[in-house]
C-alpha positions as CSV (number, residue, x, y, z in Angstrom):
1,M,118.5,118.7,115.4
2,R,120.3,116.2,117.5
3,T,119.9,112.4,117.2
4,S,120.3,110.4,120.3
5,T,122.6,107.3,120.3
6,A,119.5,105.1,120.8
7,E,117.8,106.5,117.7
8,A,120.9,106.2,115.5
9,R,121.5,102.5,116.5
10,V,120.6,100.1,113.7
11,S,118.6,97.0,114.8
12,L,120.3,93.9,113.6
13,A,118.8,90.4,113.1
14,I,120.4,87.4,114.7
15,R,117.8,84.9,113.5
16,A,114.9,84.7,111.0
17,R,112.2,82.1,110.4
18,I,108.7,81.5,109.2
19,L,106.2,80.5,111.8
20,N,102.4,80.2,111.6
21,E,102.1,82.3,108.4
22,A,104.4,85.0,109.7
23,V,108.1,86.1,109.3
24,V,109.6,86.2,112.8
25,V,112.9,88.0,113.2
26,D,114.9,88.0,116.5
27,L,117.0,91.1,117.0
28,R,120.3,91.5,118.7
29,D,118.8,93.8,121.3
30,G,116.5,91.0,122.5
31,R,113.3,92.0,120.7
32,S,111.5,89.7,118.3
33,V,109.4,91.3,115.5
34,T,106.7,89.6,113.4
35,A,105.3,90.5,110.0
36,P,102.5,88.7,108.2
37,L,103.6,86.4,105.4
38,T,101.1,88.1,103.2
39,W,103.4,91.2,103.1
40,Y,105.9,89.1,101.2
41,P,104.2,87.3,98.3
42,R,107.3,85.4,97.2
43,L,107.6,83.9,100.7
44,L,103.8,83.2,100.7
45,H,104.1,81.3,97.4
46,G,107.3,79.5,98.4
47,S,107.5,75.9,99.6
48,A,108.4,75.1,103.3
49,R,111.9,74.1,102.1
50,E,112.4,77.3,100.2
51,R,111.3,79.4,103.2
52,R,113.6,77.6,105.5
53,N,116.6,78.4,103.3
54,C,117.3,81.9,104.4
55,R,120.4,83.7,105.6
56,L,121.2,87.0,107.3
57,V,123.0,89.5,105.1
58,G,125.0,92.7,105.9
59,G,125.8,91.5,109.4
60,G,122.1,91.2,110.2
61,V,120.6,94.3,108.4
62,G,118.6,92.1,106.2
63,I,117.4,88.5,105.4
64,R,117.8,86.8,102.0
65,W,115.8,83.8,100.7
66,P,118.0,82.8,97.7
67,D,115.6,80.1,96.4
68,L,112.8,82.7,96.2
69,D,115.0,85.7,95.2
70,E,113.6,87.7,98.1
71,D,115.4,90.2,100.3
72,V,113.8,91.9,103.3
73,S,115.5,94.5,105.5
74,V,115.0,94.6,109.2
75,E,114.4,98.3,108.9
76,S,111.4,97.7,106.6
77,I,109.9,95.1,109.0
78,L,110.3,97.5,112.0
79,A,108.7,100.3,109.9
80,G,105.8,98.1,109.0
81,R,106.5,98.3,105.2
82,P,105.4,95.3,103.2
83,S,107.1,94.3,99.9
84,A,107.1,97.0,97.3
85,E,107.2,94.5,94.4
86,S,104.8,95.4,91.6
87,Q,102.0,93.0,90.6
88,A,103.5,92.7,87.1
89,S,106.9,91.7,88.6
90,L,105.2,89.1,90.8
91,R,103.2,87.7,87.9
92,R,106.4,87.3,85.8
93,W,108.1,85.6,88.8
94,L,105.2,83.2,89.3
95,A,105.1,82.4,85.6
96,S,108.8,81.6,85.6
97,R,108.4,79.3,88.6
98,R,105.5,77.4,86.8
99,A,107.6,77.1,83.6
100,L,110.5,75.7,85.7
101,A,108.3,73.3,87.5
102,N,106.8,72.0,84.3
103,K,110.2,71.5,82.8
104,R,111.2,69.4,85.8
105,M,108.1,67.3,85.5
106,Q,108.8,66.3,81.9
107,P,109.7,62.6,81.6
108,A,113.2,61.9,80.3
109,R,113.1,61.2,76.6
110,A,114.3,57.8,75.6
111,N,116.6,57.5,72.7
112,S,114.3,55.7,70.4
113,R,117.1,54.6,68.1
114,G,119.1,53.1,70.9
115,Q,116.1,51.5,72.6
116,G,115.0,49.7,69.4
117,A,118.4,48.5,68.6
118,R,118.8,46.9,72.0
119,R,115.4,45.2,71.8
120,R,116.1,43.8,68.3
121,A,119.5,42.5,69.4
122,R,118.0,40.6,72.3
123,G,115.8,38.8,70.0
């Protein structure tokens, strides 16, 4: 079976962004493809800032969101394949994000010994 040159050509991304609850990827051949954000739960749960922080990888064969540890290939978007991440993996990732957020929200601990010593010294 022969494969035509057009079939063998790999579609490469030149730009990726999140718009109106969708991932929009502009391809080198002039097409734009859109996939619903619900296909990629990590992107869905990410903040606007985390979603904006993406980069093309492999010369445009994929898109990486480092803050969300998410990678999506152009081929999978074109084929209509959503994320294959298991529910168990997603739950662990969400739990780790909550733990990290809680850690960031903790107030700084004051050095009680140093605080009291300064107060007593001032009189």
